[in-house]
SERO-369813 format. One record per residue (C-alpha): residue number from 1; residue in three letters; chain; x, y, z. Coordinates in nm, 4 decimals, padded with zeros to 6 digits. Layout:
BEGIN
+-----+------+-------+----------+----------+----------+
!  nr ! rest ! kette !        x !        y !        z !
+-----+------+-------+----------+----------+----------+
! NUM !  ALA !     A !        X !        Y !        Z !
...
+-----+------+-------+----------+----------+----------+
END
This chain:
BEGIN
+-----+------+-------+----------+----------+----------+
!  nr ! rest ! kette !        x !        y !        z !
+-----+------+-------+----------+----------+----------+
!   1 !  MET !     A !  02.5554 ! -01.3704 !  02.8095 !
!   2 !  ASN !     A !  02.7973 ! -01.1383 !  03.0103 !
!   3 !  VAL !     A !  02.7977 ! -00.7835 !  03.0030 !
!   4 !  LEU !     A !  03.1328 ! -00.5836 !  03.1262 !
!   5 !  ILE !     A !  03.0542 ! -00.1881 !  03.1592 !
!   6 !  VAL !     A !  03.2960 !  00.0214 !  03.1546 !
!   7 !  TYR !     A !  03.1343 !  00.3020 !  03.2678 !
!   8 !  ALA !     A !  03.3518 !  00.6810 !  03.3456 !
!   9 !  HIS !     A !  03.1216 !  00.9855 !  03.4783 !
!  10 !  PRO !     A !  03.2401 !  01.1557 !  03.8257 !
!  11 !  GLU !     A !  02.9374 !  01.2334 !  03.9904 !
!  12 !  PRO !     A !  02.6434 !  00.9466 !  04.0264 !
!  13 !  ARG !     A !  02.3143 !  01.1871 !  04.0607 !
!  14 !  SER !     A !  02.4501 !  01.2342 !  03.6889 !
!  15 !  LEU !     A !  02.2378 !  01.1924 !  03.3480 !
!  16 !  ASN !     A !  02.5112 !  00.9720 !  03.2683 !
!  17 !  GLY !     A !  02.4019 !  00.7964 !  03.5930 !
!  18 !  SER !     A !  02.0895 !  00.7650 !  03.5414 !
!  19 !  LEU !     A !  02.1889 !  00.5481 !  03.2102 !
!  20 !  LYS !     A !  02.4000 !  00.3605 !  03.3350 !
!  21 !  SER !     A !  02.1714 !  00.2034 !  03.6033 !
!  22 !  PHE !     A !  01.8416 !  00.2054 !  03.3746 !
!  23 !  THR !     A !  02.1511 ! -00.0184 !  03.1911 !
!  24 !  VAL !     A !  02.2171 ! -00.2557 !  03.4527 !
!  25 !  ASP !     A !  01.8600 ! -00.3408 !  03.5173 !
!  26 !  ARG !     A !  01.7382 ! -00.3535 !  03.1279 !
!  27 !  LEU !     A !  02.0660 ! -00.6039 !  03.1354 !
!  28 !  THR !     A !  02.0057 ! -00.7855 !  03.4736 !
!  29 !  ARG !     A !  01.6035 ! -00.8639 !  03.4030 !
!  30 !  ARG !     A !  01.6361 ! -01.0203 !  02.9892 !
!  31 !  GLY !     A !  01.8734 ! -01.2716 !  03.1848 !
!  32 !  HIS !     A !  02.2252 ! -01.1606 !  03.1217 !
!  33 !  ASP !     A !  02.5192 ! -01.1031 !  03.3519 !
!  34 !  VAL !     A !  02.6263 ! -00.8318 !  03.4396 !
!  35 !  ARG !     A !  03.0540 ! -00.6946 !  03.6212 !
!  36 !  VAL !     A !  03.0125 ! -00.2858 !  03.5981 !
!  37 !  SER !     A !  03.3937 ! -00.1739 !  03.6531 !
!  38 !  ASP !     A !  03.2447 !  00.2225 !  03.7551 !
!  39 !  LEU !     A !  03.6084 !  00.3912 !  03.7331 !
!  40 !  TYR !     A !  03.5639 !  00.6621 !  03.9687 !
!  41 !  ALA !     A !  03.4189 !  00.4216 !  04.1745 !
!  42 !  MET !     A !  03.7309 !  00.2534 !  04.1995 !
!  43 !  ARG !     A !  04.0042 !  00.5384 !  04.2301 !
!  44 !  TRP !     A !  04.1175 !  00.3844 !  03.9201 !
!  45 !  LYS !     A !  04.4876 !  00.5138 !  03.9106 !
!  46 !  PRO !     A !  04.4784 !  00.6640 !  03.4886 !
!  47 !  ALA !     A !  04.8095 !  00.7757 !  03.4767 !
!  48 !  VAL !     A !  05.0723 !  00.3817 !  03.3323 !
!  49 !  ASP !     A !  05.4237 !  00.4351 !  03.5056 !
!  50 !  ALA !     A !  05.6953 !  00.2260 !  03.6380 !
!  51 !  ASP !     A !  05.4363 !  00.1183 !  03.9608 !
!  52 !  ASP !     A !  05.2748 ! -00.1323 !  03.6773 !
!  53 !  PHE !     A !  05.5650 ! -00.3461 !  03.6307 !
!  54 !  PRO !     A !  05.7134 ! -00.4416 !  03.9934 !
!  55 !  ALA !     A !  06.0133 ! -00.6326 !  03.7877 !
!  56 !  HIS !     A !  06.1141 ! -00.3688 !  03.5968 !
!  57 !  ASP !     A !  06.5417 ! -00.3004 !  03.6800 !
!  58 !  ARG !     A !  06.5228 !  00.0917 !  03.8003 !
!  59 !  ASP !     A !  06.8570 !  00.1128 !  03.6849 !
!  60 !  ARG !     A !  06.7578 !  00.0468 !  03.2966 !
!  61 !  PRO !     A !  06.5413 !  00.3098 !  03.1531 !
!  62 !  LEU !     A !  06.1549 !  00.2800 !  03.1276 !
!  63 !  ASP !     A !  06.0587 !  00.0578 !  02.8320 !
!  64 !  LEU !     A !  05.6383 !  00.0614 !  02.8433 !
!  65 !  GLU !     A !  05.6458 ! -00.2160 !  02.5575 !
!  66 !  ALA !     A !  05.8851 ! -00.3678 !  02.6424 !
!  67 !  ASP !     A !  05.7768 ! -00.4234 !  03.0626 !
!  68 !  SER !     A !  05.3975 ! -00.3984 !  02.9817 !
!  69 !  LYS !     A !  05.5314 ! -00.7668 !  02.8495 !
!  70 !  GLN !     A !  05.7480 ! -00.9029 !  03.1203 !
!  71 !  ALA !     A !  05.4069 ! -00.7980 !  03.3523 !
!  72 !  TYR !     A !  05.2059 ! -00.9391 !  03.0997 !
!  73 !  THR !     A !  05.3429 ! -01.2865 !  03.0992 !
!  74 !  THR !     A !  05.4905 ! -01.3294 !  03.4108 !
!  75 !  GLY !     A !  05.1837 ! -01.2299 !  03.6267 !
!  76 !  THR !     A !  05.3528 ! -00.9763 !  03.7828 !
!  77 !  GLN !     A !  05.1424 ! -00.6887 !  03.6908 !
!  78 !  PRO !     A !  04.9470 ! -00.4815 !  03.9239 !
!  79 !  PRO !     A !  04.6158 ! -00.7215 !  04.1069 !
!  80 !  ASP !     A !  04.3706 ! -00.3894 !  03.9464 !
!  81 !  VAL !     A !  04.4904 ! -00.4478 !  03.5975 !
!  82 !  ALA !     A !  04.4784 ! -00.8119 !  03.5915 !
!  83 !  ALA !     A !  04.1426 ! -00.8277 !  03.6930 !
!  84 !  GLN !     A !  03.9885 ! -00.6462 !  03.4566 !
!  85 !  GLN !     A !  04.1187 ! -00.7781 !  03.1275 !
!  86 !  ALA !     A !  03.9526 ! -01.0853 !  03.3675 !
!  87 !  ASP !     A !  03.6459 ! -00.9185 !  03.3106 !
!  88 !  LEU !     A !  03.7302 ! -00.8619 !  03.0087 !
!  89 !  ARG !     A !  03.7885 ! -01.2424 !  02.8979 !
!  90 !  TRP !     A !  03.4933 ! -01.2867 !  03.0609 !
!  91 !  ALA !     A !  03.2536 ! -01.0775 !  02.9380 !
!  92 !  ASP !     A !  03.1625 ! -01.1460 !  02.6149 !
!  93 !  ALA !     A !  03.0024 ! -00.7947 !  02.5172 !
!  94 !  VAL !     A !  03.1679 ! -00.4815 !  02.7028 !
!  95 !  ILE !     A !  02.9696 ! -00.1155 !  02.6821 !
!  96 !  PHE !     A !  03.1820 !  00.2499 !  02.7627 !
!  97 !  GLN !     A !  03.0432 !  00.4679 !  02.8887 !
!  98 !  PHE !     A !  03.1485 !  00.8273 !  02.9152 !
!  99 !  PRO !     A !  03.0795 !  01.1729 !  02.8526 !
! 100 !  LEU !     A !  03.2922 !  01.2835 !  02.5666 !
! 101 !  TRP !     A !  03.5107 !  01.5549 !  02.7154 !
! 102 !  TRP !     A !  03.7009 !  01.7775 !  02.4569 !
! 103 !  TYR !     A !  03.6717 !  01.5587 !  02.1554 !
! 104 !  SER !     A !  03.7629 !  01.2013 !  02.3290 !
! 105 !  MET !     A !  03.6950 !  00.9499 !  02.6138 !
! 106 !  PRO !     A !  03.7628 !  01.1520 !  02.9503 !
! 107 !  ALA !     A !  04.1401 !  01.0362 !  03.0512 !
! 108 !  ILE !     A !  04.0532 !  00.7729 !  03.3118 !
! 109 !  LEU !     A !  03.9012 !  00.5762 !  03.0960 !
! 110 !  LYS !     A !  04.2241 !  00.6618 !  02.7943 !
! 111 !  GLY !     A !  04.4224 !  00.5453 !  03.1985 !
! 112 !  TRP !     A !  04.2085 !  00.2890 !  03.2132 !
! 113 !  VAL !     A !  04.3034 !  00.1500 !  02.8140 !
! 114 !  GLU !     A !  04.6461 !  00.1700 !  02.8471 !
! 115 !  ARG !     A !  04.7272 ! -00.0080 !  03.2002 !
! 116 !  VAL !     A !  04.4331 ! -00.2740 !  03.0824 !
! 117 !  TYR !     A !  04.5879 ! -00.3044 !  02.7291 !
! 118 !  ALA !     A !  04.9050 ! -00.4852 !  02.8085 !
! 119 !  TYR !     A !  05.0861 ! -00.6549 !  02.5541 !
! 120 !  GLY !     A !  05.0122 ! -01.0111 !  02.4887 !
! 121 !  PHE !     A !  04.6874 ! -00.9649 !  02.6158 !
! 122 !  ALA !     A !  04.6010 ! -00.7064 !  02.3161 !
! 123 !  TYR !     A !  04.8066 ! -00.5999 !  02.1241 !
! 124 !  GLY !     A !  05.1617 ! -00.7676 !  01.9751 !
! 125 !  VAL !     A !  04.9667 ! -01.0990 !  01.9351 !
! 126 !  GLY !     A !  04.9895 ! -01.3230 !  01.6457 !
! 127 !  GLU !     A !  05.1977 ! -01.4272 !  01.4032 !
! 128 !  HIS !     A !  05.4155 ! -01.1004 !  01.2090 !
! 129 !  SER !     A !  05.5286 ! -01.1844 !  00.8337 !
! 130 !  ASP !     A !  05.4080 ! -01.1032 !  00.4989 !
! 131 !  ARG !     A !  05.1259 ! -01.2655 !  00.4951 !
! 132 !  HIS !     A !  04.9796 ! -01.1458 !  00.8300 !
! 133 !  TRP !     A !  05.0284 ! -00.9209 !  01.0465 !
! 134 !  GLY !     A !  04.9909 ! -01.0229 !  01.4007 !
! 135 !  ASP !     A !  04.6292 ! -01.1120 !  01.5387 !
! 136 !  ARG !     A !  04.4566 ! -00.6891 !  01.5250 !
! 137 !  TYR !     A !  04.2080 ! -00.4956 !  01.3103 !
! 138 !  GLY !     A !  03.8918 ! -00.8022 !  01.3125 !
! 139 !  GLU !     A !  04.1230 ! -01.0554 !  01.5252 !
! 140 !  GLY !     A !  04.2998 ! -01.0906 !  01.8714 !
! 141 !  VAL !     A !  04.1338 ! -01.1751 !  02.2063 !
! 142 !  PHE !     A !  03.8942 ! -01.0341 !  02.1011 !
! 143 !  GLU !     A !  03.7577 ! -01.2019 !  01.8357 !
! 144 !  GLY !     A !  03.3940 ! -01.2819 !  01.8918 !
! 145 !  LYS !     A !  03.2953 ! -01.1069 !  02.1478 !
! 146 !  ARG !     A !  03.1283 ! -00.6980 !  02.0425 !
! 147 !  ALA !     A !  03.1371 ! -00.3537 !  02.1673 !
! 148 !  LEU !     A !  02.9075 ! -00.0543 !  02.2088 !
! 149 !  LEU !     A !  03.0080 !  00.3031 !  02.3185 !
! 150 !  ILE !     A !  02.6644 !  00.5069 !  02.4986 !
! 151 !  VAL !     A !  02.8424 !  00.8464 !  02.4425 !
! 152 !  THR !     A !  02.7011 !  01.1906 !  02.5802 !
! 153 !  THR !     A !  02.7438 !  01.5542 !  02.4770 !
! 154 !  GLY !     A !  02.6337 !  01.9137 !  02.5368 !
! 155 !  GLY !     A !  02.6490 !  01.9848 !  02.1514 !
! 156 !  TRP !     A !  02.3326 !  01.9311 !  01.9516 !
! 157 !  GLU !     A !  02.2961 !  01.6725 !  01.7519 !
! 158 !  SER !     A !  02.3307 !  01.9333 !  01.4344 !
! 159 !  HIS !     A !  02.6955 !  02.0514 !  01.5418 !
! 160 !  TYR !     A !  02.8162 !  01.6946 !  01.5410 !
! 161 !  SER !     A !  02.6442 !  01.6403 !  01.1352 !
! 162 !  GLU !     A !  02.8254 !  01.6253 !  00.8273 !
! 163 !  ARG !     A !  02.8557 !  01.9936 !  00.7986 !
! 164 !  GLY !     A !  02.8681 !  02.0100 !  01.1792 !
! 165 !  ILE !     A !  03.0836 !  02.2655 !  01.3562 !
! 166 !  ASN !     A !  03.2216 !  01.9280 !  01.5113 !
! 167 !  GLY !     A !  03.2398 !  01.7179 !  01.2495 !
! 168 !  PRO !     A !  03.1060 !  01.4406 !  01.2356 !
! 169 !  ILE !     A !  03.0476 !  01.1785 !  01.5953 !
! 170 !  GLU !     A !  03.1440 !  00.8491 !  01.3258 !
! 171 !  ASP !     A !  03.4730 !  01.0736 !  01.2310 !
! 172 !  LEU !     A !  03.5389 !  01.1653 !  01.6346 !
! 173 !  LEU !     A !  03.4865 !  00.8698 !  01.7471 !
! 174 !  PHE !     A !  03.6971 !  00.7018 !  01.5138 !
! 175 !  PRO !     A !  03.9843 !  00.6462 !  01.7045 !
! 176 !  ILE !     A !  03.7520 !  00.4717 !  02.0230 !
! 177 !  THR !     A !  03.5206 !  00.2943 !  01.7928 !
! 178 !  HIS !     A !  03.8178 !  00.1472 !  01.4969 !
! 179 !  GLY !     A !  04.1530 !  00.1651 !  01.7234 !
! 180 !  ILE !     A !  04.0624 !  00.0212 !  02.0580 !
! 181 !  LEU !     A !  03.7622 ! -00.1783 !  02.0091 !
! 182 !  HIS !     A !  03.8224 ! -00.2903 !  01.6383 !
! 183 !  TYR !     A !  04.2085 ! -00.3309 !  01.6939 !
! 184 !  PRO !     A !  04.1930 ! -00.6111 !  01.9666 !
! 185 !  GLY !     A !  03.8782 ! -00.7796 !  01.7184 !
! 186 !  PHE !     A !  03.5536 ! -00.6817 !  01.9423 !
! 187 !  ASP !     A !  03.2837 ! -00.6089 !  01.6661 !
! 188 !  VAL !     A !  03.1981 ! -00.3046 !  01.7293 !
! 189 !  LEU !     A !  02.8337 ! -00.1672 !  01.7628 !
! 190 !  PRO !     A !  02.7544 !  00.1658 !  01.5619 !
! 191 !  PRO !     A !  02.7217 !  00.3637 !  01.9050 !
! 192 !  PHE !     A !  02.4250 !  00.4936 !  02.0648 !
! 193 !  VAL !     A !  02.4993 !  00.8972 !  02.1319 !
! 194 !  VAL !     A !  02.2413 !  01.1671 !  02.3380 !
! 195 !  TYR !     A !  02.3088 !  01.5239 !  02.2540 !
! 196 !  ARG !     A !  02.2355 !  01.8157 !  02.4621 !
! 197 !  ALA !     A !  02.3183 !  01.5911 !  02.7789 !
! 198 !  LYS !     A !  02.1979 !  01.9803 !  03.0053 !
! 199 !  LYS !     A !  01.8370 !  01.9994 !  02.7669 !
! 200 !  MET !     A !  01.7101 !  01.6664 !  02.9829 !
! 201 !  ASP !     A !  01.3311 !  01.6783 !  03.0876 !
! 202 !  ASP !     A !  01.1127 !  01.4105 !  03.2181 !
! 203 !  GLU !     A !  00.9728 !  01.3264 !  02.9054 !
! 204 !  ARG !     A !  01.2622 !  01.2817 !  02.6809 !
! 205 !  PHE !     A !  01.4919 !  01.0789 !  02.8945 !
! 206 !  ALA !     A !  01.1652 !  00.8327 !  02.8811 !
! 207 !  ARG !     A !  01.1895 !  00.8572 !  02.5308 !
! 208 !  ILE !     A !  01.6106 !  00.8812 !  02.5116 !
! 209 !  ARG !     A !  01.6007 !  00.5452 !  02.7813 !
! 210 !  GLN !     A !  01.3116 !  00.3658 !  02.5871 !
! 211 !  GLU !     A !  01.5684 !  00.4279 !  02.2429 !
! 212 !  LEU !     A !  01.8312 !  00.2605 !  02.4783 !
! 213 !  GLY !     A !  01.6225 ! -00.0423 !  02.5722 !
! 214 !  ARG !     A !  01.5599 ! -00.1169 !  02.2779 !
! 215 !  ARG !     A !  01.9726 ! -00.0833 !  02.0859 !
! 216 !  LEU !     A !  02.0213 ! -00.2862 !  02.4443 !
! 217 !  ASP !     A !  01.8042 ! -00.5885 !  02.3794 !
! 218 !  ASP !     A !  01.9184 ! -00.5848 !  02.0143 !
! 219 !  LEU !     A !  02.3225 ! -00.6507 !  02.1300 !
! 220 !  TRP !     A !  02.3590 ! -00.9716 !  01.9809 !
! 221 !  THR !     A !  02.1636 ! -00.9534 !  01.7043 !
! 222 !  ASP !     A !  02.2673 ! -00.5554 !  01.5626 !
! 223 !  GLU !     A !  02.4748 ! -00.5345 !  01.2718 !
! 224 !  PRO !     A !  02.7751 ! -00.4104 !  01.4097 !
! 225 !  ILE !     A !  02.9753 ! -00.1463 !  01.2116 !
! 226 !  ALA !     A !  03.1643 ! -00.2986 !  00.8639 !
! 227 !  TYR !     A !  03.5438 ! -00.2028 !  00.9392 !
! 228 !  ARG !     A !  03.7298 ! -00.4672 !  00.7169 !
! 229 !  LYS !     A !  03.9349 ! -00.7023 !  00.8507 !
! 230 !  GLN !     A !  04.3185 ! -00.6221 !  00.8670 !
! 231 !  ASN !     A !  04.4174 ! -00.9629 !  00.6922 !
! 232 !  GLY !     A !  04.1009 ! -01.0325 !  00.4849 !
! 233 !  GLY !     A !  04.3508 ! -00.9875 !  00.1998 !
! 234 !  ASP !     A !  04.1660 ! -00.6267 !  00.0985 !
! 235 !  TYR !     A !  04.5571 ! -00.4914 !  00.2485 !
! 236 !  ASP !     A !  04.8695 ! -00.4571 !  00.0880 !
! 237 !  ILE !     A !  05.1521 ! -00.6728 !  00.3776 !
! 238 !  PRO !     A !  05.3369 ! -00.5419 !  00.5264 !
! 239 !  ALA !     A !  05.2371 ! -00.1881 !  00.4153 !
! 240 !  LEU !     A !  04.9250 ! -00.2122 !  00.5279 !
! 241 !  THR !     A !  04.7598 !  00.0264 !  00.2571 !
! 242 !  LEU !     A !  04.4403 ! -00.0399 !  00.1599 !
! 243 !  LYS !     A !  04.4471 ! -00.2481 ! -00.2668 !
! 244 !  PRO !     A !  04.4041 ! -00.0187 ! -00.5470 !
! 245 !  GLY !     A !  04.0240 ! -00.0465 ! -00.6587 !
! 246 !  LEU !     A !  03.8577 ! -00.0757 ! -00.3038 !
! 247 !  GLU !     A !  03.8766 !  00.2568 ! -00.2248 !
! 248 !  GLU !     A !  03.5094 !  00.2617 ! -00.3173 !
! 249 !  ALA !     A !  03.4452 ! -00.0924 ! -00.1848 !
! 250 !  GLY !     A !  03.0620 ! -00.0142 !  00.0282 !
! 251 !  VAL !     A !  02.9494 !  00.2997 ! -00.1031 !
! 252 !  SER !     A !  02.6435 !  00.2608 ! -00.3746 !
! 253 !  ASP !     A !  02.3690 !  00.4388 ! -00.5480 !
! 254 !  GLY !     A !  02.1995 !  00.6285 ! -00.2082 !
! 255 !  ASP !     A !  02.4716 !  00.6216 !  00.0590 !
! 256 !  PRO !     A !  02.5638 !  00.9383 !  00.2273 !
! 257 !  ALA !     A !  02.9019 !  00.9384 ! -00.0307 !
! 258 !  GLY !     A !  02.6718 !  00.9928 ! -00.2924 !
! 259 !  PRO !     A !  02.6574 !  01.2720 ! -00.5383 !
! 260 !  ARG !     A !  02.4401 !  01.5068 ! -00.2958 !
! 261 !  ALA !     A !  02.1174 !  01.6555 ! -00.4536 !
! 262 !  ASP !     A !  02.2637 !  01.9548 ! -00.4919 !
! 263 !  GLY !     A !  02.4719 !  01.9168 ! -00.7188 !
! 264 !  ASP !     A !  02.8272 !  01.8528 ! -00.4920 !
! 265 !  ASP !     A !  02.9591 !  01.5243 ! -00.5387 !
! 266 !  ARG !     A !  03.2421 !  01.4773 ! -00.2455 !
! 267 !  GLY !     A !  02.9797 !  01.2988 !  00.0170 !
! 268 !  THR !     A !  03.0196 !  01.3676 !  00.3094 !
! 269 !  ARG !     A !  03.3429 !  01.3679 !  00.5599 !
! 270 !  ALA !     A !  03.2408 !  01.0472 !  00.7559 !
! 271 !  ALA !     A !  03.2055 !  00.8356 !  00.3758 !
! 272 !  ARG !     A !  03.5457 !  01.0523 !  00.2822 !
! 273 !  ALA !     A !  03.6943 !  00.9214 !  00.5963 !
! 274 !  ALA !     A !  03.6329 !  00.5319 !  00.6164 !
! 275 !  ARG !     A !  03.7255 !  00.4496 !  00.2422 !
! 276 !  ALA !     A !  04.0885 !  00.6947 !  00.3339 !
! 277 !  SER !     A !  04.0856 !  00.4616 !  00.6278 !
! 278 !  GLY !     A !  03.9605 !  00.1750 !  00.4667 !
! 279 !  PHE !     A !  03.6397 !  00.0248 !  00.6060 !
! 280 !  ARG !     A !  03.3407 ! -00.0503 !  00.4312 !
! 281 !  LEU !     A !  03.1014 !  00.2187 !  00.5399 !
! 282 !  HIS !     A !  02.8245 !  00.0560 !  00.7092 !
! 283 !  VAL !     A !  02.4087 !  00.2577 !  00.6501 !
! 284 !  ARG !     A !  02.1933 !  00.1827 !  00.8945 !
! 285 !  ARG !     A !  01.8499 !  00.2163 !  00.7014 !
+-----+------+-------+----------+----------+----------+
END
């Protein structure tokens, strides 16, 4: 299988650097072909601007959507953008690895998404009608490909729990897993998160590598997050709202969204966010 790693950390000797090297070695030893887009080493240009659209008429205002479409369809995109798009087409699975900075991905990685996800490539594709609202959210150019986040955080795991001060990690990563990944069609696997990244000793690092190794070995067999497909019949089109009676779908006795043992029947914030966002809650047991 072909695996693309999109990696965003400025220090090769960091924990992230070590985990990236481990990931490349593990996948290669298992017979997979691996490519790495090391964004800092590449000195990736993060800001999308008029320079990305050389055919743009400078006498008119820049229209990012229209100019992106024109550049993509006419083959006038910058070479670095076109090369990354080719790698995405090549890949059977994509791993995005980054530290969680200010509750999101580093700016350089967000800029990679904004420049590489061109109109006509990652969005703006498919029929738009009263039956089908574009090929997105489970459909699109990346349909059939898998995606995994490898994320490090400075905080404790409890800080990102149901009652943690930062909110559940699934909620924080939802704009990435559901938006950036599921939107253009990826099957999104539950993220691999390393907490307390600054508090690492050899014993814990060995344990983390062992756990990550298992996740990498199961990259093609692990169950993806059970997000709903937009055009699968669960949403009213074109309103794109979940049909009545489906809000609780996927929540069953024993799931985190069920009544709490202490009498609090509100469920977890993650489960409430899941229902509000219209995806089937996936519980790993």
